[in-house]
C-alpha positions in Angstrom: -42.7 -84.1 -62.8 -44.9 -85.0 -66.1 -47.9 -87.8 -65.5 -49.0 -89.5 -68.8 -52.0 -87.3 -68.1 -50.0 -84.2 -69.3 -48.5 -86.6 -72.4 -52.2 -87.9 -73.0 -53.8 -84.2 -72.9 -51.1 -82.6 -75.2 -51.5 -84.9 -78.1 -54.9 -85.0 -77.5 -53.9 -80.8 -78.3 -52.0 -81.6 -80.9 -55.2 -84.7 -82.9 -57.5 -81.3 -82.2 -55.2 -78.6 -83.7 -54.6 -80.6 -87.6 -58.3 -81.6 -87.4 -59.5 -78.6 -87.5 -56.8 -77.3 -89.7 -57.5 -79.9 -93.0 -61.0 -80.9 -91.6 -63.1 -76.8 -90.6 -59.9 -74.2 -91.2 -58.0 -76.0 -95.3 -61.5 -78.3 -95.8 -61.1 -77.6 -99.4 -57.9 -76.9 -100.9 -56.9 -73.2 -102.0 -54.4 -70.7 -102.2 -53.8 -69.9 -98.9 -54.0 -65.4 -98.4 -51.2 -63.8 -96.4 -53.9 -61.9 -94.2 -55.2 -65.8 -93.3 -51.5 -67.2 -93.1 -50.7 -64.1 -90.9 -53.5 -64.9 -88.5 -52.9 -68.6 -88.1 -48.9 -68.6 -87.9 -50.3 -65.5 -84.9 -52.2 -67.7 -83.2 -50.1 -70.6 -82.8 -46.9 -69.0 -81.8 -49.9 -67.8 -78.7 -50.7 -71.1 -78.1 -46.9 -72.1 -78.4 -45.4 -69.7 -75.0 -49.4 -69.6 -73.5 -48.3 -73.0 -73.2 -44.4 -72.7 -72.0 -46.0 -70.3 -69.9 -48.4 -73.6 -68.0 -45.2 -75.7 -68.7 -43.3 -73.2 -66.2 -46.8 -73.0 -63.5 -46.8 -76.6 -63.9 -43.0 -77.4 -64.3 -41.0 -75.0 -62.3 -38.9 -71.9 -63.6 -35.7 -74.5 -64.8 -38.7 -76.2 -67.1 -40.2 -73.1 -68.5 -36.7 -71.6 -70.1 -35.3 -75.0 -71.1 -38.9 -75.3 -73.1 -39.0 -71.8 -74.4 -34.9 -71.8 -75.5 -35.9 -75.0 -77.1 -39.1 -73.9 -78.6 -36.8 -70.6 -80.2 -34.4 -73.4 -81.8 -35.9 -75.2 -83.0 -38.4 -71.9 -84.4 -35.5 -70.8 -85.9 -33.9 -74.0 -87.1 -37.3 -74.6 -88.7 -37.4 -71.5 -91.1 -34.9 -73.4 -92.8 -36.9 -75.4 -94.1 -39.1 -72.5 -95.8 -36.1 -72.1 -98.3 -36.4 -75.0 -98.7 -39.2 -75.7 -99.5 -39.9 -72.3 -101.9 -36.6 -73.9 -104.1 -38.9 -77.5 -104.1 -42.3 -76.0 -105.1 -40.9 -73.4 -107.6 -38.6 -76.0 -109.3 -41.5 -78.8 -110.1 -44.5 -75.0 -110.1 -46.5 -76.1 -107.6 -49.4 -74.4 -107.2 -50.2 -72.6 -105.0 -53.7 -74.3 -104.3 -51.9 -77.5 -103.5 -49.1 -76.5 -101.8 -51.5 -76.1 -98.2 -51.9 -80.4 -99.1 -48.9 -80.6 -99.9 -47.3 -79.8 -96.6 -49.7 -79.9 -94.0 -48.9 -84.7 -94.2 -45.3 -83.6 -94.8 -45.8 -81.6 -91.1 -47.3 -85.0 -90.6 -45.1 -86.9 -91.1 -42.3 -84.3 -89.8 -44.3 -85.0 -86.5 -44.3 -88.8 -87.0 -40.4 -88.6 -87.6 -39.6 -86.2 -84.6 -40.9 -89.0 -82.4 -39.7 -91.0 -82.8 -36.4 -89.4 -83.3 -36.7 -88.1 -79.6 -37.9 -91.3 -77.3 -34.8 -92.7 -79.6 -31.8 -90.3 -78.5 -33.6 -89.3 -75.7 -33.3 -94.0 -74.7 -29.7 -93.3 -75.8 -28.5 -90.7 -73.7 -29.9 -92.7 -71.0 -28.4 -95.3 -71.8 -25.2 -93.9 -73.1 -24.2 -90.7 -71.5 -21.0 -90.3 -73.8 -23.4 -89.8 -76.6 -23.9 -86.5 -75.9 -20.4 -85.3 -77.0 -21.0 -86.7 -80.5 -24.0 -84.3 -80.9 -22.6 -82.0 -79.7 -19.4 -82.3 -82.1 -22.1 -82.7 -84.7 -24.0 -80.7 -84.3 -20.1 -77.9 -84.0 -19.6 -79.9 -87.7 -22.9 -78.8 -89.2 -23.1 -75.1 -88.4 -20.0 -75.3 -89.4 -20.7 -76.9 -93.2 -23.7 -75.1 -93.1 -21.4 -71.9 -92.9 -19.0 -73.4 -96.1 -22.2 -74.6 -98.5 -24.5 -71.2 -97.8 -23.4 -70.8 -102.0 -24.7 -74.0 -103.2 -27.1 -74.3 -104.9 -28.8 -78.0 -105.1 -29.7 -79.4 -108.7 -33.1 -81.0 -108.3 -32.7 -82.5 -112.0 -30.3 -84.5 -110.6 -31.5 -85.1 -107.6 -30.9 -88.6 -106.3 -34.9 -89.0 -104.6 -36.0 -87.9 -107.4 -34.9 -89.9 -110.2 -34.5 -93.2 -107.8 -38.8 -92.8 -107.9 -38.8 -91.6 -111.8 -36.8 -94.9 -112.4 -38.7 -96.7 -110.3 -42.3 -96.0 -111.1 -45.0 -95.2 -113.0 -45.4 -90.4 -113.7 -47.7 -88.6 -114.6 -46.9 -85.9 -116.6 -48.2 -83.3 -114.9 -50.0 -82.8 -112.3 -53.3 -84.8 -111.8 -55.2 -82.6 -109.5 -54.0 -82.7 -105.7 -54.1 -86.2 -106.1 -50.5 -88.0 -105.5 -52.1 -91.5 -107.1 -54.1 -92.4 -110.2 -55.0 -95.0 -112.1 -55.3 -95.4 -116.2 -56.4 -97.9 -118.1 -55.9 -100.2 -114.3 -52.3 -99.4 -114.1 -51.4 -96.9 -111.3 -49.4 -93.9 -111.3 -47.5 -91.5 -108.9 -47.7 -87.2 -109.8 -45.2 -84.8 -109.5 -46.9 -83.9 -106.5 -45.7 -87.2 -104.6 -42.0 -87.1 -105.5 -42.8 -83.6 -104.1 -44.1 -84.2 -100.6 -40.7 -87.7 -100.3 -38.5 -84.7 -101.2 -39.8 -83.1 -98.7 -39.9 -85.2 -96.4 -36.4 -86.7 -96.4 -35.6 -83.0 -97.0 -37.5 -82.8 -93.2 -35.9 -86.3 -91.6 -32.0 -84.4 -92.4 -33.5 -80.9 -90.2 -34.9 -83.5 -87.7 -30.2 -84.4 -87.4 -30.2 -81.4 -86.6 -32.3 -79.5 -84.9 -33.4 -83.1 -82.4 -29.6 -82.9 -81.2 -30.0 -79.2 -80.3 -32.7 -79.4 -78.3 -31.4 -81.8 -76.3 -27.9 -79.5 -75.3 -30.7 -77.9 -73.6 -32.6 -80.6 -71.4 -33.1 -83.0 -71.8 -36.6 -83.9 -71.2 -38.0 -85.8 -73.8 -41.5 -83.9 -72.9 -40.1 -80.6 -72.8 -37.7 -81.9 -76.0 -40.9 -83.1 -77.9 -43.6 -80.3 -77.0 -41.4 -77.4 -77.9 -40.3 -79.1 -81.2 -44.2 -80.5 -81.7 -45.2 -76.9 -81.5 -42.5 -75.4 -83.8 -43.3 -77.7 -86.9 -47.6 -76.9 -86.1 -47.0 -73.9 -87.0 -43.7 -73.6 -90.3 -46.5 -74.3 -92.4 -49.2 -70.9 -91.7 -45.7 -69.4 -91.0 -44.4 -70.7 -95.2 -47.3 -68.5 -96.2 -46.7 -65.7 -94.2 -43.5 -65.1 -94.9 -42.6 -66.8 -98.8 -43.3 -63.3 -100.0 -40.5 -62.3 -98.0 -38.2 -64.7 -97.9 -36.0 -63.6 -100.0 -35.1 -61.0 -97.4 -33.8 -63.7 -95.0 -31.1 -64.9 -96.4 -28.1 -64.0 -94.0 -30.6 -66.2 -91.5 -28.8 -69.1 -92.2 -24.9 -67.7 -90.7 -26.7 -67.5 -88.0 -28.7 -70.9 -88.1 -24.8 -72.7 -88.0 -23.8 -69.9 -85.8 -27.1 -71.2 -83.5 -25.3 -75.7 -83.7 -21.7 -74.4 -83.4 -23.1 -72.4 -80.4 -25.4 -75.3 -78.3 -23.3 -77.5 -79.6 -20.4 -76.0 -77.6 -22.3 -76.0 -75.0 -23.1 -79.5 -74.2 -19.8 -80.6 -74.3 -18.4 -77.7 -71.8 -21.8 -79.1 -69.9 -21.1 -82.5 -70.1 -17.0 -82.7 -70.0 -17.3 -80.5 -66.2 -20.7 -81.9 -65.1 -21.4 -79.2 -64.5 -24.6 -76.1 -66.2 -21.0 -74.0 -67.0 -23.1 -72.3 -69.7 -26.5 -72.0 -68.4 -29.9 -72.5 -70.8 -30.6 -69.1 -69.8 -27.3 -67.3 -71.5 -28.3 -69.8 -74.5 -31.6 -68.2 -74.7 -30.0 -64.7 -74.8 -27.2 -65.8 -77.3 -29.8 -67.7 -79.6 -32.3 -64.1 -79.4 -28.7 -62.2 -80.2 -27.7 -64.3 -83.5 -31.3 -65.1 -84.9 -32.5 -61.6 -84.8 -28.8 -59.4 -85.0 -28.9 -61.8 -88.8 -32.8 -61.1 -89.5 -31.7 -57.2 -89.0 -28.8 -58.0 -90.9 -30.1 -59.5 -94.3 -32.9 -56.6 -93.8 -30.4 -54.4 -94.0 -28.4 -55.9 -97.6 -31.1 -57.2 -99.3 -33.3 -54.1 -99.7 -31.2 -52.3 -102.1 -31.6 -55.8 -104.0 -34.2 -57.0 -106.9 -36.3 -59.5 -106.1 -35.1 -62.5 -108.3 -32.2 -62.2 -107.8 -32.8 -61.6 -103.4 -35.1 -64.4 -103.7 -32.2 -66.7 -106.5 -29.9 -66.5 -103.3 -32.4 -66.8 -100.6 -32.7 -70.3 -102.4 -29.2 -71.9 -102.6 -29.8 -74.3 -99.5 -29.4 -78.0 -99.4 -31.0 -81.0 -100.1 -31.1 -84.7 -100.0 -29.1 -85.6 -102.9 -28.5 -83.2 -105.4 -25.4 -81.9 -106.0 -24.5 -78.4 -106.3 -25.1 -76.9 -109.9 -22.1 -76.8 -111.8 -20.8 -73.1 -112.7 -19.1 -72.7 -116.6 -15.9 -70.5 -117.6 -18.4 -67.9 -117.0 -19.7 -68.1 -113.8 -22.9 -68.9 -115.1 -25.0 -72.2 -113.2 -24.8 -74.5 -115.8 -27.0 -78.2 -115.5 -30.6 -79.9 -117.4 -33.3 -77.3 -117.5 -36.1 -77.5 -115.0 -39.1 -79.1 -115.2 
């Protein structure tokens, strides 16, 4: 059984990793190379699996399997965030030297939001068991919706969050280094970099509304839910810089992720209805791994002969909160305001 010391120790570890990242490894804004990103991603992966081994040893086989399944689901779903990062950074032409700072604060905010959602979700399920059916139905609905909207590219110029911030605040014409705020003549301005950060935060909130119920379909243990979520998010920043050059090859991964949501949603409903593990965690882990691995394999095979520009454009087609899909002309070409 989890103890207060386990919670304290884990959070101290997270704070140490964040301090190491911001205060030592990336104290000065600079472009992160693929080799460095791959090493960091590998480091986070090893640390995550080592923690899972500790969970298995201390809390038992069931807890260890639940952690591994939850981590795989959260890690897979977090790749969706990378598609959005690419789209937002490309649209706003964010320099590579500033992207790390945006992702650091974005992911720090994501950790806080997810912690609040997990605590709230656990309390609701504990008090109202029937909420599990709502969570399960929501996951199935979301998975189906994701399958239907795969080909829609969001129009960031008409994004409601972007338009709201530009209408309510003074915004500088261009970036001011890596600053989010600047003062000119005693007047406070926000920079486009802050708009990018807010967009990424809102996007993660939307993804969290999918991923948190998904892991509650595996376990309702707050410690397992929280730790698997945190480890999946911590390595996301490094994973972005490692995959940004080849993310266009993973277009069909979205179909696999959509099916994963449908599967875990159905598992949640069935297990709750029968009051037993009709669909065991081990089977959910196997199905998730097969769907993710299969969709990645199909992606690599299908995009091997597609030009990089076209594949990147297809891979970036996803949904960003408050962004209407771009309309198409009669000729089939997308139209909309010119990108900034």
